[in-house]
Structure formats: structure tokens, C-alpha cells
N, C-alpha and C positions, 0 to 999 in steps of 0.2 A: 922518691916517696911512692909507696904502693898506691896505684889508682891514677897516677899522673898521666898515664898514656890513654886514658879514656877520652873519646872524642865527643863533641857537642851533639853530633848526629845520633850517636849511640844513646845518649841521655834522652833525646827527643823520642826515639823509638820506644825506649822503656816507658817513658811517660805516656805515650799513646796507647801502649798495651794495657797499662794499668787503668787508664781512663775508659777505654773501649771494652776492656775485658775480652779482647779478641786479638789473636795473632794475625788473622787474615785482614781485619779492619786496620790494624797498625801498618801492615804491609801496603794496603791501598792508600793510606794517608801519606806514606812516605815514598810511594812510587818504587817499591822494591818487592821482591818475591816473598812469599810466606816462608820459604826455606831460608832466605837470607835473614829474616827476622829471628827465626829459631836459632840460627848460627850465632847471631849477635847476642842473644840472651845466654846461650851456652858459653860464649866467650866471657861475658860478665860474671857468670857464676863460677867459672874456672879461675878467673882473675882474682876474685875475692875469696874463693874457696868457700862460698856460701850459697845455699839455695835461696833464690829470690822469689820464685813463683811456684805455686802448687797448681798443677794442671793435670787433667786427665778425665775421661768420661764426661765431658761437658762441664766440668767444674773448673772454676778459676778463682784463685785468691793469692794475695801476697803473703809471704812469710813475714815474721817480725823484722828480719833483716831487709826484706824487700820494701817494707813500709818506710824504714829508715832511709834506704837508698832513694826511694821516691821523693821524700821530702828534700833530700839533698839535690836531686835532679831539678826540682822546681826552683830552688834557690839559685842554682847555677844558671839555669835557663833564663830566669828573670834578670839576673845580673848581666848575662851575655846580651840579652835584648836591649837592656838599658844602655850598655856600652855601644852597641851598634847604632842606637838612636842618637847618641851623643856625637859619634863620628859622622853620621849622616847629616846631622844638624850643624856640624862644624862649631861645636860649643855654643850654639844658639845664634850664630851669625846668619844661618840659612834657615828658612822656614821648613818645619816638618809638615808633611801632608798626611792627614788621616782621612780615609775613605769611609763615608757614612752613606748607607742606603736606607730609605724610609718609604713607607706607603704615601701615596699622594696627599691624602687628607691631613696627615700629620705634618708632612713637609710644607704644605701650603699655609696651614692655619696655626700650628703650634710652634713649629721649629724656628721660623725666622727670627723672632725676638730673642729667643734663647741663644741662637747661634751668633747673632749680632753682639750680644753682651759678652759671650765667651771670647770672641775674636778681638773685641776691644780690650779685654783684660789679658789676652795671651797673643801678643802680636807676632810671636815666633812660631805660631802654629796655624797652618792653613787647613781648613775643613772643606773637603770636596764632597758635595752632596749630590746624590743621584736618587731618582724616584723609580719605584718598581712595585711589583706585587709581592705579597708576603711569602709565597712559595719560592720565588726567585731570590728574595732577600736571604731566606734561610740557606738556600743552596750556595749563594755567594759567600756568606759568612763561613760556612763549613769548608768550602773550597779555598778560602783565604783570599778571595777577590775583593772583599771589603772588610774593614776592621770592626765596624759597629753597624747593627741593623736596628730599625725601629719599626714595630709592627703592631697591629691590633690582634688580640686574642692569641698571643704566642703559645705554641704547643711544645710539650716536652720532647727533647731529643738528647740522646746520650752525649753528644758533642757540643750542646748549646747551653750556655748559662743565661738565665733570664732575670732581669731586674725590672720589677713593675714600677710604673710612674703613675701620676694622677689619672684617674678614670675620666671618661667623657660621658656626660649625660646625653641620653637619647630622647628625642621628641618626635612627635608627628609633624609633618611638614606638607604644606600645600600652597597653591597660588591664592591670592586674595579673592579671585573669582570663584573658587571652589565652594560648594554648598556648606561645608563644615568650617570654613575659615573664620567665622565670627565667634567661635567657641574658644574660651581660654583653656578649657580642659574637656576631654572627651573620654569615654570608656573605650578600651581597645576593642570592645565588641562592636562598636560603630564602624570599625574597619571591615567587618565581615562582608564579603562579596564586592568590595570596592575595587576599582582599578588601581593598581599599585605600580609605582616606578621603583625598581629594585637594582641592587648590585648583582653582578653575575655570580654564579654558584661558587666559583673558586675563591671569592673574596670572603675571608673569615667573618666579617661583619654581617654578611648575608646569612651565614649559617646561624649566627646568634639571633638575628631578627626572625628568621624562620622558626627558631625554637620558641621565641616569645609568642608568636602567632599560634603555633601548634599547642603550646601549654594552655592557651586560652580558647582552644577549639575554634580558631578563626581561619577561614579560607579566603584568600584574596586572589584577584585576577592579575597576574603579573603581566602588565601591558607592555612594558619595556624593561630591558635589563642592560646595565652599563657597568664597565669596570673602571670608569673614571667619574669621580664625584662631580666634577664641573659639568660634564655632559648630562649627568643625571639631574642636576639642579636646573639646567636650561630646559629640560623636558618638563619638569614640574612647573616652571614659570608660565608655560603656555596653557596650564590648566588641565594637563592630561590625567591627573590622578593624585594620589597621596604617596608619601614615603615616610620611613623612619630613618632619621639621620642624627649624627652627633650635633648637639646644639651649637658648639663653637664653630662649625663649618658654614653656618648660614647667617652669621652676624651682619655681614655686608648687605645680603639680600633682604634681611628684615629691615635694616636701616633705610634701604631704598624702596621699601614696600613692594618688592618683587615676590617675596615669599612670606608665609605666615607660620609661626611656630605654635604648636598646641601641646599642652601637657597631656600625658597619659595617666588616667586616674589610677590604674593598677601599678604604676611605677612608684618611684623612679627606676628606670633601667639605665645601666651604665655599660659603656664599651671599655674593656680592659686594654691598656697599652703597655707594651714591654720593650725594654732595650735589651738586645741580644748580642752576645759575643761568643767566640769559640772557647769552650771550657779548657781544653788541653793546650791552648796556645799561650805561651808566656806573654803577659800584657805589660807593655812599657808604662812608665809613669805617666806619659802623655795620654795613652789610651785610658788608664784608670782615672785620670783627671777629667777627661771628657765624659766618661760614663757617669761619674759622680755629679758632674755639672748638669747632665741630662736629667737627673732626678728632679730638677727644678721645672721640668716641662709641665 
């Protein structure tokens, strides 16, 4: 049958080209030369006697036949991945392992209950959880070092698919000894010139909080900056200043009377959370199942 000699790797290369709209990017993703990519596409077009890609002068698009072939590639790659998963799992007798990377605050405060429920309902699937920064999570998802990433304020990337889950409410936080702690609600203007405990600049939540302050013409004194929310909270507890944090990350400290939560009158403000996966990588039924379950976060 015509087309039966086409290899899986060839389908993957074509899929990568279509997704990235770039021969060089497809070459990089598949660890081959750009010349090799061009030769593989030429082979496909000669094999089917059809032009699949329109290219030249910076323009890139698929022909009608190219779009049909791409749909077929996706179906075959999905089926192939599912078959590999079944063989690896020995028909369910051995646990499948899925690697998930998450930012610390999600991993510590929102993920545990969800993961516990998932694993109790899916005993043949093992979830390996690691904690990292958003930029590293993106890189590892793109490189294929992890299957699923969970991050705050996910940003668009041509190789990343984003599914948003429930937002997190942001509140002002301080120690009970701080002079504003007796207020149930304050104007954000009362933060002006106060000493502030902040996330470091590479944390997306810091960028959003900075934008809130800037939009309201508020200048704060960033006394300390941390990339770990636990360290940040410990600094707050000794009365060093104020912070703006996701409300769900301070439940225990509020209960212990170690910290105080204060509503912001100009709010509510919310932190966006997204589940990210690699767009052009065929997702097994297991991965799809986990991503769907994570929508309950």
C-alpha cells in the first residue's frame, strides 16, 4: 500500500514543522540538521507526488494535502504513543509514571489533595512531583523532561498549550504586631512607602503584584526578596513589613495567629494558574486524563 514505508520519526518531524512553522526549529527539536529536515520533506512530497508545504521568502503554510496529512500524522502519533504506554505498563500490571513540575506555592497548598484523590482512583498511575520556578518548568516541558507543568501567570509560547484552572485570590498579609493588622480591609494606597516583603523579580507573581502597585501609583520599599514562599512568610511573621500573597497559602498561619490577612479595597485581585503541556507532542490517554483531573485544582 502506498505510504506504508513512512516511519514514525518522519511523521514527528512533519508535525513539528507544521506546529513551529520553521524547518530550523523542527531540526532543533528532533536533533537533526536543517538539511536533513528538508530532505525528509522532499522525500514525503516525492512519495505522495503532492506538495505538502508552501515555503519561500519567510512565508510558510500547508497546502490542502498538507493539512490532510498533518491530521493523519496526529492520529498515527497518538495511537503510537498509546501503544507504547500500554506496552510500558504491561497492560496495567505495572504503574505508569507521569512527571509533573509545579511552582512551590501550588505544589504545597493546592496540589496535594487533588493528587491524593487522583492516585486513589488510578492505582496503576504513579505521579512524580517536583518543585521548580516557572521559567525552569517551561524549559523542562519544552525539552520533554517533564510531562505536565503547573505555573502562575503562564505566558504564550508556540510549543506550549495552556489550560487555565481556578484563580487564586490575593490579599495583603502582615504579622499581628504590624500597625495595620487590626484592619479587615485597607486601601492599597495605605501600602505607599511601607516596607514590603516580596518575591524575587523572576517570579511571575512578583511581576503582577508590581503592576498592581504601579497602576495605583504606589511605591513600596522592598525590604527583602525571596524566591520561596515559605521563607517569605517566615520573614513576615517577625513583623518585618507587609506582602501581597495568595490567600490559600496562608491558611495555616492565620489559624495559628502567626499572620493576618487583610482585604484590598480596590480588589479583588487574582493570580492566574495554568496547566501547561507540549503542544506538538502526542499526549497519551494517561496524560490527557491527568490534565483533565487537574482542572479540579
